LUMLO-574242 format. One line per field, with one value per residue (C-alpha): x, y, z. Coordinates in steps of 0.5 Angstrom, whole numbers. Layout:
c1 = X  ...
c2 = Y  ...
c3 = Z  ...
# end
This chain:
c1 = 124  129  127  121  124  128  121  118  124  124  116  118  124  120  113  116  120  114  110  116  115  108  109  114  110  104  109  110  103  101  107  106  98  100  105  99  94  99  103  100  94  88  81  77  69  68  70  65  63  68  67  71  77  77  82  85  89  93  87  82  80  73  73  72  70  75  77  77  83  86  91  97  98  94  95  90  86  86  80  81  76  81  88  90  89  91  97  99  98  100  105  109  112  107  109  103  101  97  95  89  85  86  94  97  104  99  97  104  107  101  103  110  106  103  109  112  105  107  114  113  108  107  114  110  103  102  96  94  89  87  88  81  76  80  83  84  90  93  93  95  102  103  102  103  105  102  105  108  109  111  114  111  114  112  106  111  114  121  122  118  118  116  114  114  121  123  121  129  130  123  126  132  129  124  129  133  127  126  131  130  127  121  123  124  129
c2 = 2  6  13  11  8  14  18  13  15  22  23  18  22  28  25  24  31  34  29  30  38  37  34  38  44  41  39  47  49  44  47  54  53  49  56  61  58  57  63  69  73  72  74  69  72  78  78  77  81  83  84  89  86  80  75  68  63  57  52  55  57  60  68  71  78  83  83  75  72  65  64  64  70  71  73  80  80  86  88  94  98  97  97  104  104  97  98  105  109  102  104  98  94  90  84  83  76  78  71  68  62  58  59  52  57  61  55  52  59  61  56  60  67  64  62  69  72  68  69  77  78  85  87  87  86  79  80  78  80  76  79  76  79  86  87  95  94  88  94  99  96  92  85  81  74  70  70  77  79  86  89  96  102  108  107  105  99  97  90  86  78  75  67  63  63  59  60  62  67  71  71  74  78  81  82  87  91  90  90  85  90  92  98  98  101
c3 = -10  -7  -7  -4  2  3  2  7  12  11  12  19  21  20  23  30  30  29  35  40  38  40  46  49  47  51  56  57  56  62  67  65  67  73  74  74  78  84  83  78  80  76  77  74  77  83  89  94  100  105  112  117  121  123  126  124  128  128  131  127  121  121  122  128  129  131  138  140  142  143  147  141  137  130  123  122  116  113  108  103  108  114  110  111  119  121  116  114  121  125  130  129  123  119  115  110  106  100  98  96  98  91  92  93  95  99  103  104  107  112  118  117  117  123  127  124  128  134  135  133  137  141  136  130  126  122  116  111  105  101  94  91  96  96  89  91  97  91  86  89  91  84  87  81  84  89  95  96  103  104  111  113  117  118  112  107  104  107  104  100  98  93  93  98  103  109  116  117  111  114  120  118  114  120  124  121  122  129  136  141  147  142  139  132  128
# end
């Protein structure tokens, strides 16, 4: 009888250990899946056709044709077709926010990017690239996580920030590439 009790206890301990291990594996898999959905670029469907340059403002989320302006500075939406002319050939430094509509961290940082566009208006171009609609630009610069912000000067990447950074950190990084009177470092 004593051996039967010992055997039952061993089986119970093993089953409990297996259950705890299984719960931890499910929890880790769930955390990884959430992280992947919010941070890692996953192209799940073909990109919809994209138009030319549009602009995004703080007051509205609709897309407007180039040349229309609001009172506030705007974040320029850049496409694969316009990336070279608007970013690489710009005469000013350019902050490019690589993101996607499904990315939670990207949506979190969007108001910060808009604030930076207003703060650095005239001294720096602030742009956004939707990586789902414009995979070539993202691929060309090795974008693997979202959001990724790149600062370009004279067509070259001079700064890379991966993840949702604070406004203060971004301001500090951007101020290193411009000076107060609007000339560039």
